[in-house]
PAKOL-13043 format. One record per residue (C-alpha): residue number from 1; residue in three letters; x, y, z. Coordinates in steps of 0.1 Angstrom, whole numbers. Each point is the difference from the previous one (the first is absolute). Layout:
<atoms>
     i    aa       u       v       w
   NUM   ALA       X       Y       Z
...
</atoms>
This chain:
<atoms>
     i    aa       u       v       w
     1   UNK     159     603     486
     2   UNK     -31      11     -19
     3   UNK     -10      28      25
     4   UNK      34      17      -4
     5   UNK       5      30     -23
     6   UNK      37      -7      -3
     7   UNK      23     -25     -18
     8   UNK      35     -10       9
     9   UNK      23     -17     -25
    10   UNK      35     -15       8
    11   UNK      27     -16     -20
    12   UNK      25     -20      21
    13   UNK      33      -8     -18
    14   UNK      16     -31      13
    15   UNK      35      15       6
    16   UNK      13      20      29
    17   UNK      31      10      19
    18   UNK      11     -35       9
    19   UNK       2      -9     -38
    20   UNK      26      26      -8
    21   UNK      37      -7      -5
    22   UNK      21      18      26
    23   UNK      13      25     -25
    24   UNK     -35       9     -10
    25   UNK     -13       4      36
    26   UNK     -30      24      -1
    27   UNK      -8      -5     -37
    28   UNK     -36     -12       7
    29   UNK      -7      31      20
    30   UNK      17      21     -27
    31   UNK     -24     -15     -25
    32   UNK     -30       7      23
    33   UNK       9      37      -2
    34   UNK       8       1     -37
    35   UNK     -32     -17     -13
    36   UNK     -19      32       9
    37   UNK      24      23     -18
    38   UNK     -16      -7     -34
    39   UNK      -8     -26     -26
    40   UNK       3      -4     -37
    41   UNK     -32      20      -4
    42   UNK      -4      22      32
    43   UNK      22      23      19
    44   UNK       2      -3      38
    45   UNK     -21      31       4
    46   UNK     -26     -13     -23
    47   UNK      -3     -32      21
    48   UNK      -3      20      32
    49   UNK     -26      24     -16
    50   UNK     -21     -29     -13
    51   UNK      -3     -14      35
    52   UNK      -5      34      16
    53   UNK     -27       8     -25
    54   UNK     -23     -27      14
    55   UNK      10       5      37
    56   UNK      19     -33       2
    57   UNK      35      -9      11
    58   UNK      27     -22     -14
    59   UNK      30     -13      19
    60   UNK      25     -29       5
    61   UNK      22     -16      25
    62   UNK      29     -25       0
    63   UNK       2     -30      22
    64   UNK      25     -28       5
    65   UNK     -17     -24     -23
    66   UNK     -23      22     -22
    67   UNK      -6      35     -13
    68   UNK     -36      13       2
    69   UNK     -16      26     -22
    70   UNK     -36      11       7
    71   UNK     -27      26      -8
    72   UNK     -32      10      17
    73   UNK     -26      18     -20
    74   UNK     -38       6      -1
    75   UNK     -15     -33     -13
    76   UNK     -11      18     -32
    77   UNK      36       6      -9
    78   UNK      12     -36       3
    79   UNK       9      -1     -37
    80   UNK      23      30       4
    81   UNK      17     -17      29
    82   UNK       7     -32     -19
    83   UNK      12      19     -30
    84   UNK      24      22      20
    85   UNK      13     -30      20
    86   UNK       5     -20     -31
    87   UNK      19      29     -16
    88   UNK      22       4      31
    89   UNK      10     -36       6
    90   UNK       3     -12     -36
    91   UNK      14      31     -19
    92   UNK      20      23      22
    93   UNK      23      24     -18
    94   UNK      29      -5      24
    95   UNK      19      29     -16
    96   UNK      36       8      10
    97   UNK      -9      35      12
    98   UNK     -29     -14      22
    99   UNK      24     -26      15
   100   UNK      25      27      10
   101   UNK     -27      23      14
   102   UNK     -17     -28      20
   103   UNK      34     -12      13
   104   UNK       3      33      19
   105   UNK     -35      -4      14
   106   UNK       8     -35      13
   107   UNK      33      12      15
   108   UNK     -20      26      19
   109   UNK     -24     -27      11
   110   UNK      29     -21      13
   111   UNK      14      30      19
   112   UNK     -35       7      15
   113   UNK      -3     -36      12
   114   UNK      35       1      14
   115   UNK     -11      30      21
   116   UNK     -27     -22      17
   117   UNK      18     -19      28
   118   UNK     -29     -24       5
   119   UNK       1     -11     -36
   120   UNK      38      -3       1
   121   UNK      -3     -23      31
   122   UNK     -24     -23     -20
   123   UNK      22      -1     -31
   124   UNK      31      -8      22
   125   UNK     -19     -28      16
   126   UNK     -11     -13     -35
   127   UNK      37      -1     -10
   128   UNK       9     -19      32
   129   UNK     -28     -26      -4
   130   UNK       9      -6     -37
   131   UNK      37       7      -4
   132   UNK      14      -2     -35
   133   UNK     -35      -7     -14
   134   UNK     -23      23     -21
   135   UNK     -27      -2      27
   136   UNK      24      19      22
   137   UNK       4      29     -24
   138   UNK     -19      32       0
   139   UNK     -29      -2     -25
   140   UNK      10      33     -16
   141   UNK      37     -10      -2
   142   UNK      29      22      12
   143   UNK      12      34     -11
   144   UNK      31     -18     -15
   145   UNK     -21     -25     -21
   146   UNK     -26      26     -11
   147   UNK      27      24     -12
   148   UNK      15     -25     -24
   149   UNK     -30     -18     -14
   150   UNK      -2       9     -37
   151   UNK     -30       7     -22
   152   UNK       9     -30     -21
   153   UNK       0     -23      31
   154   UNK     -34      14      10
   155   UNK     -15      -7     -34
   156   UNK      15     -35      -1
   157   UNK     -14      -8      34
   158   UNK     -34      12     -11
   159   UNK       2     -20     -32
   160   UNK       8     -32      18
   161   UNK     -27       1      27
   162   UNK     -28      24     -10
   163   UNK     -20     -24     -21
   164   UNK     -36     -10       2
   165   UNK      10     -36      10
   166   UNK      15      16      32
   167   UNK     -30      22       8
   168   UNK     -29      -5      24
   169   UNK     -29      23      -7
   170   UNK     -27       6      26
   171   UNK     -31      23       1
   172   UNK     -26       8      26
   173   UNK     -29      23       6
   174   UNK     -29       6     -24
   175   UNK      15     -21     -27
   176   UNK     -12     -27     -24
   177   UNK      24     -30      -4
   178   UNK      -6      -4     -37
   179   UNK       6      37      -7
   180   UNK      32      -1      20
   181   UNK      13     -30     -19
   182   UNK      -9      17     -33
   183   UNK      18      32      10
   184   UNK      31     -19      13
   185   UNK       2     -20     -32
   186   UNK      -1      32     -20
   187   UNK      25      21      20
   188   UNK      24     -24      17
   189   UNK       8     -25     -27
   190   UNK      35      13      -2
   191   UNK       0       7     -38
   192   UNK      12      36       7
   193   UNK      28      -9      23
   194   UNK      29       9     -22
   195   UNK     -14      33     -12
   196   UNK      21      28      14
   197   UNK      27     -22      15
   198   UNK      33      16     -10
   199   UNK      35     -13      -5
   200   UNK      11     -27      24
   201   UNK     -32     -19       3
   202   UNK       8     -36      -8
   203   UNK     -24     -26     -13
   204   UNK      -5     -29      23
   205   UNK     -21     -32       1
   206   UNK     -33       0      18
   207   UNK       4       5      38
   208   UNK      -6     -27      25
   209   UNK      -2       5      37
   210   UNK      33      12      14
   211   UNK      22     -27      15
   212   UNK       3       5      37
   213   UNK      25     -15      25
   214   UNK     -10      -2      36
   215   UNK      22      17      26
   216   UNK      27     -23      14
   217   UNK      24      22      20
   218   UNK      -4       2      38
   219   UNK     -14      34      12
   220   UNK      24      25      15
   221   UNK      -4       8      36
   222   UNK       4      37       3
   223   UNK       1      30     -23
   224   UNK       3      36      13
   225   UNK       0      34     -18
   226   UNK      12      26      24
   227   UNK     -18      33      -4
   228   UNK      -6      31      21
   229   UNK     -37      -1       7
   230   UNK     -24       1      30
   231   UNK     -10     -36      -1
   232   UNK      15     -34      -6
   233   UNK     -20     -17     -27
   234   UNK       1     -37       7
   235   UNK     -11     -28     -23
   236   UNK       2     -36      11
   237   UNK      -9     -29     -22
   238   UNK       1     -37      -9
   239   UNK      -6     -20     -32
   240   UNK     -37      -5      -5
   241   UNK     -22     -21     -22
   242   UNK      -6       0     -38
   243   UNK     -34       9     -15
   244   UNK     -15     -35      -3
   245   UNK      13     -14      33
   246   UNK     -28     -18      18
   247   UNK       7      20      32
   248   UNK      -1      34     -17
   249   UNK     -33       9      15
   250   UNK      11     -11      35
   251   UNK      31      22      -3
   252   UNK     -22      30     -11
   253   UNK     -22      -5      31
   254   UNK      31      -3      22
   255   UNK      13      32     -14
   256   UNK     -32      19       7
   257   UNK      -1     -12      36
   258   UNK      37       7       6
   259   UNK       4      34     -16
   260   UNK     -25       6     -28
   261   UNK     -27      20      18
   262   UNK      -8      23      28
   263   UNK     -10     -29      23
   264   UNK      32     -19      -8
   265   UNK      25     -10      26
   266   UNK      28      23     -11
   267   UNK     -22      30      -4
   268   UNK     -15      -6      34
   269   UNK      33      -7      18
   270   UNK      25      24     -17
   271   UNK     -23      29      -8
   272   UNK     -31       0      22
   273   UNK      14     -13      32
   274   UNK      35      15       0
   275   UNK       0      28     -26
   276   UNK      33     -11     -15
   277   UNK      -9       4     -37
   278   UNK     -25      19     -21
   279   UNK       3     -26     -28
   280   UNK       3     -37       7
   281   UNK     -13     -27     -22
   282   UNK       6     -33     -18
   283   UNK      -4      -9     -36
   284   UNK       2     -29     -24
   285   UNK      11      -4     -36
   286   UNK      -3     -30     -23
   287   UNK      16     -10     -33
   288   UNK      -2     -31     -22
   289   UNK      28     -18      19
   290   UNK       7      21      32
   291   UNK     -14      25      24
   292   UNK       7      22      30
   293   UNK     -15       8      34
   294   UNK      12      33      14
   295   UNK      -5      23      30
   296   UNK       7      37       0
   297   UNK       3      25      28
   298   UNK      13      36       1
   299   UNK      12      11      34
   300   UNK      25      23      18
   301   UNK      35     -14       3
   302   UNK      -3      -1      38
   303   UNK     -30     -23      -4
   304   UNK      15     -24     -26
   305   UNK      11     -27      24
   306   UNK     -34      -1      17
   307   UNK     -20      -1     -33
   308   UNK      22     -28     -14
   309   UNK      -5     -19      33
   310   UNK     -38       4      -2
   311   UNK      -2     -11     -36
   312   UNK      21     -30       7
   313   UNK     -21      -9      31
   314   UNK     -33       2     -19
   315   UNK      14     -21     -28
   316   UNK      13     -26      25
   317   UNK     -35      -2      16
   318   UNK     -17      -6     -33
   319   UNK      25     -27      -9
   320   UNK      -5     -17      33
   321   UNK     -38       3       4
   322   UNK     -15      12     -33
   323   UNK     -30      23       1
   324   UNK     -29       0      24
   325   UNK     -34     -10     -13
   326   UNK     -11      37       2
   327   UNK      30      12     -19
   328   UNK      -6     -24     -28
   329   UNK     -36       9      -1
   330   UNK       8      37      -2
   331   UNK      26      -6     -27
   332   UNK     -25     -21     -21
   333   UNK     -27      27       4
   334   UNK      24      28     -10
   335   UNK      14     -18     -31
   336   UNK     -35     -11     -12
   337   UNK     -15      34       6
   338   UNK      28      20     -16
   339   UNK      -1     -24     -30
   340   UNK     -38       4      -5
   341   UNK       2      38       4
   342   UNK      27       1     -26
   343   UNK     -23     -17     -25
   344   UNK     -21      32      -2
   345   UNK      27      16     -22
   346   UNK       1      -8     -37
   347   UNK      38       7       1
   348   UNK       6     -25      28
   349   UNK     -21     -26     -16
   350   UNK      19       4     -33
   351   UNK      33      -3      18
   352   UNK     -12     -31      18
   353   UNK     -10     -17     -33
   354   UNK      34       8     -15
   355   UNK      20     -11      30
   356   UNK     -19     -33       3
   357   UNK       5      -8     -36
   358   UNK      37       9       2
   359   UNK       6     -20      32
   360   UNK     -24     -29      -1
   361   UNK      -9      -2     -37
   362   UNK     -37       3      10
   363   UNK     -22      23      20
   364   UNK     -11     -12      34
   365   UNK     -36       7       8
   366   UNK      -7      24      29
   367   UNK     -15     -28      20
   368   UNK      30     -22      -7
   369   UNK      24      26      12
   370   UNK     -20       7      31
   371   UNK      -3     -37       7
   372   UNK      38      -3       0
   373   UNK       3      24      28
   374   UNK     -29     -14      20
   375   UNK      16     -35      -2
   376   UNK      32      11      18
   377   UNK       2     -16      35
   378   UNK      20       9      31
   379   UNK      22     -30      -8
   380   UNK       7      14     -35
   381   UNK      11      34      15
   382   UNK      21     -17      26
   383   UNK      17     -21     -27
   384   UNK       8      29     -23
   385   UNK      11      22      30
   386   UNK      25     -27       9
   387   UNK      11      -6     -35
   388   UNK       3      36     -13
   389   UNK       7      21      31
   390   UNK      24     -26      14
   391   UNK      24       6     -30
   392   UNK      31      21       5
   393   UNK      -9      37       0
   394   UNK      17      28     -18
   395   UNK       1      36      11
   396   UNK       5      33     -19
   397   UNK       1      34      14
   398   UNK       3      36     -12
   399   UNK      10      27      25
   400   UNK      25       9      28
   401   UNK       8     -36       8
   402   UNK      28     -25      -8
   403   UNK       1     -36     -10
   404   UNK      21      -6      31
   405   UNK     -28      13      21
   406   UNK     -28     -18     -18
   407   UNK      16     -34      -4
   408   UNK      -1     -10      37
   409   UNK     -37       8       2
   410   UNK      -7     -28     -24
   411   UNK      21     -26      17
</atoms>
């Protein structure tokens, strides 16, 4: 992006929450926090000050199948970003004291999330859709698992998976490819990886991709967390499609038309026409071997039956008749327009490069990605609506409601 004055750099590590043993649930998220606490050569404050000094930012997030670390800096400071990122992901100190301090931060984060009933409804639904499978677990783990993870276990998990062979590095903005390659070879070669690692870090052979087993257990029908709050937070969902499924684009367009935008059926029917919810929407998530399609609505307990009935009615209409030509056209226009607008940001372009390499093993061109959406037909949407939305639905709710009340609404 030669006219930009910024540069964005990301390192995607090919391990995430679904790759953790049950007893280490949350360790990937734990590491995400700890890598900014200091390295063999820099304290945590020195890392933060170096980024602040140039007006940049540096952050990370944990996903089900990867952990992403990224920095955004003025383009003239690209070398600094690569050096800092290399230090963070190859030579973290992972000191015992830092582990204990960050443990308390993560426990507070878990408590904060638990206070958000909308988030809890989604996590309950995830557990119901993927019972007894790591995809159904909270990405950050549980208070019980985080409290007992040891510093030695954190270091061993890092040593096993945080290797250059398991990294995808992406850069965007006013950057030169050859310069990025030179800097990456210098700062992310992994030669410093054992500096500063304390007792308990075990040597291991070079990491390959984590072995992943697809979910097999049937989804659970209903999960309810009774709480005293003003609304019932309702999440309904079905198993969706994996990343590379040929109908992934059709499902994305169906999602937008059903509940993904202000012109969607659910927004129009539940909020605009009847005023039964402030927040109502659908969403999709995809993994290497699974996926989800979900609908959320927050409403007063007295309106719950009507809202569930409206959602089920709109879903049934889509299964029976698909989308109208106009709905499909609007959905295509929105997805294409939002995608193109997102390309204006170096950070979003960097993330797109990393995600494509992680998922597909190559970067799709912009025109190729747009062509995939343009090629979707009404028959494609009708087929995916019948296939996906026709599956058994699960429901999760947080609020003043019981499973006994909710279950008959899904029958």
